[in-house]
N, C-alpha and C positions, 0 to 999 in steps of 0.2 A: 444467601444466594440472590435475593431480590436487589440488594444494594449493588452487587456486582453486575447485575443486568441493567440497573438504572444509571449507574455511573457513566458507562460509555455513551448512553443516550444524552446525558447531561453535557458531557464534554463535546460531543458532536454538535449538539444544539447551540452551545455557547460559541463555539468556533464559527459555525455557519452563520449565526445571527450577527456576530461581530463583523464578519467579512461582508455580509449583505448590507449592513448599515453603512459601512464605508463605501461600498460600491454605489449605493444610492445617495452618497454624499451627505448623509445625516450625521456621520462621524467623519473626522478629517485627520486620521492618522497618516503620516507620510509613509510612502511605500516605494521600494526600489523599482518594482515593475508595475503590475496592474492587479486590481482586486478581482477582476474577472477570472484571472488565472488561478486565484486561490479559492474563489467561491465554487467553481465547477468541480475541482477534485474533492473538496470538502463535502459537497452535496452527493456526488457519486459514491464517495467512500461511506457516507452515512447510509445511503440506500443499499449499497452492497452488503454492509454489515447487517442491516435490518432483514434483508432477504436471507442471508446466510443463517442468522439466528432463528428465523422461522423454519427454515429447512431442517436444521439440526435439532430443533426442539422436538420434532416428531420422533427422532430416534434417541432422545434423552442424552444428547451430546452438547448441551448448552455451555459447558465449561470450555470446550474447544472454540465455540462461537465468541464467547467473552474474550478469550485470549487473542482471537483473530482481530477483534475490534481494537484491542490495545495496540497491536502491531500497526494497524492502519492509522490510529491516532498519533502514534509516535512520528510517523512519516509526515502527517499533516501539520502537526505542531512544530516540527523541526523546520518545515518549509516557511511557515509564517514567521517564526523566530528569526530565520535567516534574512527575511525581507525587512521586518520591522527594526531589527537591531543592526542591519547593514552588514551582516556577516558575509553575504555573498560577494560584496565588493571589497570587504576588508581582508578576507582570507581566501586565497585561491583554492584551498583544499575543501572549503565548506560545500561548494557545489558538487564536488566529486563525492564527498561523504554522504550527502543527502541522496544522491542518485544511487550510490552503492547500497545504502540502507533501504531505498525504495525497492531494489532488487531482492534484498534479504527479506523484507516484510512480504512482498508479493509472492515470492517462492515459498515462504513459510506457510502462508495462508492457503495457497493452492495445493501444496503438498499435503497439508492437514486434511483439506476437503477431499482430495482424490484418494488419500489413504483411507479415509472414512468410508467412501463409496466402495473402495476395494474390499474392505472388511465386511461390508453389507452384501457384497456379491453383485453390485450394480454394474461394476466394470471389472474386467479381468486383463491386467497388463503386467508383463514382467517388470521387475523393479527398475531395470535399466531404461525401459521405454516410458515408465512412469516419470522418471527423472527428466528425460528428454521432453516429455509433454509439459511438465511443470515449467521448465526453462523457457520453452517456446511460448507458453501462455504469459509468463512473467515478462518476457521481453516485448510481447505485444502491448502490454499496458504502457510500457515506456514509449513505444512507437506512437501510440495514440496521444500521449502527452506532448511529444515533440511535434505532432501535427497541430495540436492546439497552439503551441508557441509560434509555429510558422504562420498559421492563418491570422493570429493576433497581430503579428508583425506586419503582415501583408495588408490587412484591412485597417488597422489603427495606427500604422506608421510608428510602431514601437520598436525597440531593439533588444528583445529578449534573447534572440540568437546573436551572441556577441561577435563571433567570427566564424570562419568556414569550418573550423574544427569543433565547434561547440556541440553540435548535434551528435556527431560521431563519438565525441568524448563522453557525453551523457549516456549514450546507449552502451558504450563499452563498460562503464562503471556499473550500470544497472545489470548488464549481462554477467559481470564478474560476481556481483553480490548474489544474483539468482543462482548461478552455477555452483558457487561455493556452498550455498545453503542447501540446495537440492541434493548435491552430491554427499554432503556431510550427513544429512538426514537419512539418505539411502544407506550409507555405510553403517550408521548407527543402528538402523533397523535390521540390518543383517546379523548383528551381533547380540542384540538384546531387545527387549520390548520397547515400544514407542515411548518417547519422552512425554511429559505431562500434557503438553498441548496437543499431542496426537493420540493420547490414550483414550479409548472409548469407554464411556460409562456403560456397564452391562445393563441390558434391559431386564426389568423385573416383571 
């Protein structure tokens, strides 16, 4: 269990350190966009996972926190891979894929957390409204990211927003990923017990 808890920390630390060193120009890996746009999500993702892990530790649900960290890490590493390897410019579908997966990972983590609180009796929502709430929160994370792209372009004269359809396209794919995931998890939970990353460890 200890290695499963330490491994996400190691991966978050390695990614954030690598991006900070490049942002500080101590390393000089070429990038398609900017290091600031990678450092911020990595730091926020690490902090989010740390807080989530501490919160779920109190109810002995660390397995769910570990798997949430894995989902966040997949999104972050897919983003930096697309930048360093030039996948964003080489493949038109890669940007759509990463935003779709961003919606999948955000909705999965949020659904797991809210389902956990529902089981503990901290919130009481019908499953349909739980899905709506998850999708709304998930799309909010995408909106914040698009704000970051806009302000970076505005103040640094970069061109992360490639055309007038870029932002709406990103939000659409994120929304589709979140909607599909939240709806699938809701339907699954109506028929049988929660999947492994939603299953609560019984208190002893």
